N, C-alpha and C positions, 0 to 999 in steps of 0.2 A: 881513260877514257868516265870517268865520273866527270875532270875536271869540265871535259868540254858539254856536259853534261849538265852545269853547274853554270857555267857559261849561257846554256843557251835557256835555259828556264826562264830569267825575265824577260828573255823575247818570245817566246811561246806566253808566255800568262799576259806581256800586250797583247800578243794576235789571236788568242785566246777571248780576252775582253773587249776586243775589235769587233771580233765572229757575234759576240753576244749582243753587243749597241746595237750591230745592222742586223742579227738575225742572218745569219749571211756563212754559217758553217762548210757548206758544201763546196765555196766558193774559196775557202781559206784553206780546207784539205788540197784542194786542185793546185791553189797557190804552190802553197810549202810543194805537192809532188814533184810539179814542175822545175819549182828550184833544184829539190835537189837529186831532178836525175842533170840538172843542166851544169851543178860542181861536181856532181860524180861525172859529167864526160869527161873520154882521156884527153881532149884536145883543149874541154875548157880548163881543165888543170895544168896542164903544159902551159897554158898563158897566164891565168892565176901565182901559179909556182915559179916562174920565169921572173931573175931577181931585177932583168936587164928591162922589162915595157915597168913604164912610169903606172903609179893608182890611178891616174887619170886615166892611160888607154883599156886600162882590164873597164872602167868604169865603163868608160862609152860602148868598148864590145858590147858585156854584158847587159846593160842599160841596150843597148842595138835590139838582144836579143830577146829581152825581156819586153820589152814596150807592143809590141802586140799579143802578145801572152795576159797579160795581166792589166789588173784595175792598177787608180793612180797609188793609194793606200799600199797595195803591193812594191810598186816600185821603188815608194817611200824605205820600205821595208827594206831590198835592196840597197837603194844607196846609202843607208845608216849601217847597213850589214858591210859594205863595202868600204866604208870612212874610216869602222870601229876592228878593220882588219879580223873578220871574224866570219866569212866567207862557206868556217870549212864544219861549224857547227849548223847552220839549215840541217844538216841529215837530224840532226838530234833535238829541233824547236820542229821539227815535225813529228818527227814520232812523242815528244812531251805534248803539244800539241793536242792530235790526237786522242789522247791518253787526260786530256783536261775534259775534249769536246765528250766522251767516251761517259767520260761518270758522268757527266755533266746532264746528256741527256737517256741514263739511265739503264746505257746496254755496256756488254763488256766486252771488250777484241782479245778474241780467241786466236794462236796460231798453233795449228798443224803439220807436225811433219809424218811422213806414212815414205816408207820403204815403198812404196806403192799407191797408183791410181786410186782414190777415194770415189766409189761412186755414189749418184744423188740420194738411194736411198740410207746406208751408213752415212753422208753431211746430214740426212734430217734426225734420225735415230742420234745420234750425238748431236748437234741444235735441242736437241725437245729433251736431252737429260742434264744437260748443261745448263739450264733454262732453269728444269725444274730444282738443280743443286746449289746457282747461286740464287735464285729469284730476279733476274734482271735481264734484259736483251742480249741474244748470243751474235755477235761478228762472227764468222770461222773465215781466216786466212789457213789455204792450204799453200804445202810444199809439200818437192818431193824431196824424199833425203833417202840413196838407196845406200848409205853408211851405214843405218841401220837394221837393216839385213831383212827384216820383216815385224810389223805392230806399228804402235805412233810412238811421236814425242808431241806433248801436249803443253803447252804455256799460256797461262792464263794470269795475267802481269810479271810478276815478280816469281808465281807458284811453276812447278813442272812437274808435271807427273809421267816419267817414264815407260812407257808397256809396249818399248823396243825391245823384241832379240837380242841390240848390243848390251840392253841396259841389261840386261835379267844375266847374259853371260858373264858383265863385267861384278852380277850381284854374287857370281855364283866363282867365281873367281876370288875376288873379295873372302868368299867363307873360306875356300880353300888355305887363300893365303893363313887367315886365322888358324883351323883347325893344325893345318902343316905346321907351323911356327910350333902350338903347343905341345906337339907331339916330341 
């Protein structure tokens, strides 16, 4: 995974620079989200992974899909990625672009995985607390993860705050293991 992230970095930085020059951050977010969903589509994957389909055919198919969805600059990005056999890094480009964008615009993206749906009041309280703690604007992305049993798993960049029942059970099991070994 680190290798794909490394390969994606120069592309993400180039897209970010382009977005900054044109002040079109939202358009590039939409473009990269569209491209990510396109390359992750099982049908598109089967076409791009098929060695019997030549690069020009793949290029025509993908450009036909993208043509009505993107600007000329976005289409040029697709052409470059196809020519350099780098289609698989599009999700990594999108992720890194969003991190650059959030840093530049002064907000932090926070991912919260919860065992149960989060109420609007809980989300507002959490957002306010995180804004005070981080001193930046917050954008929260919520997901449901039933494996947590209860509680939340909060990701802020590389930092993870485990407030889940599963996490606490794992901590308890580790502590018991240490105690049992010393007895």
